[in-house]
LUMDREN-91293 format. One record per residue (C-alpha): residue in one letter; x, y, z. Coordinates in nm, 2 decimals. Layout:
# residues N
R residuo      u      v      w
R       A      X      Y      Z
...
# end
This chain:
# residues 224
R residuo      u      v      w
R       X   6.46   9.14  10.54
R       X   6.32   9.48  10.64
R       X   6.56   9.71  10.82
R       X   6.41  10.00  11.02
R       X   6.62  10.31  11.08
R       X   6.50  10.62  11.26
R       X   6.59  10.94  11.10
R       X   6.51  11.30  11.20
R       X   6.51  11.52  10.89
R       X   6.48  11.86  11.07
R       X   6.73  12.02  11.30
R       X   6.60  12.25  11.59
R       X   6.59  12.60  11.47
R       X   6.67  12.52  11.11
R       X   6.44  12.64  10.83
R       X   6.45  12.65  10.46
R       X   6.55  13.02  10.46
R       X   6.85  12.95  10.70
R       X   6.95  12.61  10.55
R       X   7.27  12.66  10.35
R       X   7.31  12.51  10.01
R       X   7.43  12.15  10.04
R       X   7.71  12.24   9.81
R       X   7.90  11.98   9.61
R       X   7.85  11.60   9.59
R       X   8.20  11.57   9.74
R       X   8.11  11.78  10.04
R       X   7.78  11.60  10.09
R       X   7.96  11.26  10.06
R       X   8.21  11.36  10.33
R       X   7.93  11.49  10.57
R       X   7.70  11.19  10.53
R       X   7.72  10.85  10.69
R       X   7.45  10.70  10.48
R       X   7.39  10.76  10.10
R       X   7.16  10.56   9.88
R       X   6.95  10.57   9.56
R       X   6.60  10.42   9.61
R       X   6.24  10.41   9.50
R       X   5.97  10.52   9.75
R       X   5.74  10.22   9.81
R       X   5.51  10.38  10.07
R       X   5.46  10.68  10.29
R       X   5.26  10.64  10.62
R       X   5.21  10.86  10.92
R       X   5.40  10.74  11.22
R       X   5.25  10.70  11.56
R       X   5.33  10.91  11.86
R       X   5.28  11.27  11.96
R       X   5.48  11.41  11.66
R       X   5.22  11.40  11.38
R       X   5.47  11.55  11.12
R       X   5.68  11.23  11.14
R       X   5.63  10.98  10.85
R       X   5.75  10.63  10.80
R       X   5.88  10.59  10.45
R       X   5.97  10.26  10.30
R       X   6.23  10.25  10.02
R       X   6.35   9.99   9.78
R       X   6.72  10.04   9.78
R       X   6.86  10.04   9.42
R       X   7.22  10.14   9.50
R       X   7.41  10.21   9.82
R       X   7.70  10.46   9.80
R       X   7.79  10.49  10.16
R       X   7.69  10.28  10.46
R       X   7.54   9.93  10.47
R       X   7.18   9.87  10.39
R       X   6.96   9.58  10.28
R       X   6.73   9.58   9.98
R       X   6.44   9.74  10.17
R       X   6.46  10.00  10.44
R       X   6.20  10.19  10.64
R       X   6.29  10.53  10.77
R       X   6.11  10.75  11.03
R       X   6.13  11.09  10.87
R       X   6.06  11.43  11.03
R       X   5.99  11.74  10.82
R       X   6.30  11.83  10.62
R       X   6.44  12.18  10.64
R       X   6.45  12.17  10.25
R       X   6.07  12.10  10.26
R       X   6.12  11.79  10.05
R       X   5.81  11.57  10.05
R       X   5.82  11.20   9.97
R       X   5.56  11.05   9.74
R       X   5.51  10.69   9.65
R       X   5.67  10.61   9.32
R       X   5.95  10.87   9.35
R       X   6.31  10.78   9.28
R       X   6.52  10.96   9.53
R       X   6.88  11.02   9.63
R       X   6.90  11.01  10.01
R       X   7.18  11.16  10.22
R       X   7.18  11.10  10.60
R       X   7.41  11.17  10.89
R       X   7.42  11.04  11.24
R       X   7.33  11.27  11.53
R       X   7.39  11.08  11.85
R       X   7.15  10.78  11.84
R       X   6.94  10.93  11.55
R       X   6.99  11.04  11.19
R       X   6.93  11.36  11.00
R       X   6.89  11.44  10.63
R       X   6.86  11.82  10.69
R       X   7.06  12.04  10.46
R       X   7.24  11.76  10.28
R       X   7.07  11.76   9.95
R       X   6.83  11.47   9.96
R       X   6.62  11.50   9.64
R       X   6.42  11.34   9.37
R       X   6.64  11.23   9.08
R       X   6.62  11.10   8.72
R       X   6.81  10.79   8.60
R       X   7.05  11.03   8.42
R       X   7.12  11.25   8.72
R       X   7.49  11.35   8.73
R       X   7.50  11.34   9.10
R       X   7.44  10.96   9.09
R       X   7.73  10.93   8.84
R       X   7.96  11.13   9.06
R       X   7.87  10.91   9.36
R       X   7.95  10.60   9.17
R       X   8.30  10.74   9.11
R       X   8.35  10.84   9.47
R       X   8.23  10.50   9.59
R       X   8.49  10.32   9.37
R       X   8.85  10.41   9.46
R       X   8.97  10.24   9.14
R       X   8.76  10.47   8.92
R       X   8.98  10.70   8.71
R       X   8.92  11.07   8.71
R       X   8.73  11.30   8.94
R       X   8.52  11.61   9.00
R       X   8.61  11.98   8.98
R       X   8.42  12.18   9.24
R       X   8.47  12.53   9.35
R       X   8.35  12.89   9.40
R       X   8.35  13.20   9.19
R       X   8.52  13.49   9.37
R       X   8.32  13.82   9.36
R       X   8.52  14.10   9.19
R       X   8.49  14.46   9.31
R       X   8.20  14.55   9.08
R       X   8.00  14.25   9.18
R       X   8.06  14.29   9.55
R       X   7.71  14.43   9.62
R       X   7.55  14.11   9.48
R       X   7.60  13.74   9.53
R       X   7.81  13.57   9.27
R       X   7.52  13.36   9.16
R       X   7.40  13.27   8.81
R       X   7.76  13.31   8.67
R       X   7.83  13.08   8.38
R       X   8.14  12.85   8.42
R       X   8.26  12.69   8.10
R       X   8.48  12.38   8.11
R       X   8.69  12.30   7.80
R       X   8.93  12.02   7.71
R       X   9.14  12.17   7.44
R       X   8.90  12.36   7.21
R       X   8.60  12.13   7.30
R       X   8.34  12.25   7.55
R       X   8.27  11.96   7.79
R       X   8.04  12.14   8.03
R       X   7.85  12.46   8.08
R       X   7.77  12.52   8.45
R       X   7.60  12.79   8.65
R       X   7.68  12.90   9.00
R       X   7.42  12.86   9.28
R       X   7.32  13.12   9.54
R       X   7.65  13.08   9.72
R       X   7.86  13.12   9.41
R       X   7.94  12.74   9.40
R       X   7.97  12.51   9.10
R       X   8.05  12.14   9.03
R       X   8.13  11.94   8.72
R       X   8.02  11.59   8.66
R       X   8.27  11.30   8.67
R       X   8.56  11.39   8.44
R       X   8.81  11.15   8.29
R       X   9.18  11.22   8.34
R       X   9.32  11.51   8.15
R       X   9.38  11.89   8.14
R       X   9.08  12.12   8.16
R       X   9.04  12.49   8.11
R       X   8.78  12.68   8.32
R       X   8.65  13.03   8.25
R       X   8.37  13.24   8.39
R       X   8.12  13.43   8.17
R       X   7.82  13.67   8.22
R       X   7.60  13.73   7.92
R       X   7.85  13.55   7.70
R       X   8.13  13.78   7.82
R       X   8.43  13.56   7.90
R       X   8.62  13.64   8.22
R       X   8.97  13.78   8.19
R       X   9.10  13.52   8.44
R       X   9.10  13.16   8.34
R       X   9.21  12.85   8.53
R       X   9.38  12.53   8.41
R       X   9.31  12.22   8.61
R       X   9.47  11.88   8.58
R       X   9.25  11.58   8.66
R       X   9.47  11.29   8.75
R       X   9.38  10.92   8.75
R       X   9.30  10.93   9.13
R       X   9.19  11.29   9.15
R       X   8.84  11.23   9.30
R       X   8.77  11.58   9.43
R       X   8.95  11.90   9.32
R       X   8.86  12.23   9.47
R       X   8.93  12.56   9.29
R       X   8.85  12.93   9.31
R       X   8.77  13.13   9.00
R       X   8.75  13.50   8.94
R       X   8.42  13.62   8.81
R       X   8.39  13.85   8.51
R       X   8.36  14.22   8.57
R       X   8.01  14.34   8.47
R       X   7.83  14.67   8.50
R       X   7.57  14.72   8.77
R       X   7.31  14.74   8.48
R       X   7.38  14.38   8.37
# end
């Protein structure tokens, strides 16, 4: 059965330049009412005075939040992230309710690959019995980095002496791991392979799900 849902992707006054980073999968999961993985079957212009609105039909492969049937058609306005749907894409859709309508603006809807870590994280968040969780957080800006955003700072995650992940902060200084099994993990920040003086040890319990931390960035010269 075909289910039609009307979604407005753009918010009034929101543009790509002012749209904040969607942040972590945990934050997007909490903010969204509807999350699903799907293939784009068709994209057609919708009728009415708003020519920018399109009707996109999806084959739903997995539903992570909200209830959907196998096929859904959404009326989509222009996204603030300037994301364009194309037939044949595999996409991860986040949507939230605004009154009687829906919006995907600034939530992180995007094209994904089958190996996308975001999909793996959502599977863990969907299943309360799944052991482990996600470490998400921000890198605090030290005095000598204060004139610049704490972006592109390397965050290394270790379990014992083994490196399990090497991440990089986004424009807001944020980072997120993939789904981690229970255990104790050490986090450190690096710039140009220079390890930060401050490190953080984080315990991921069996029912951790989402763990938020703040790390200190390494001190670097203004020439780095």
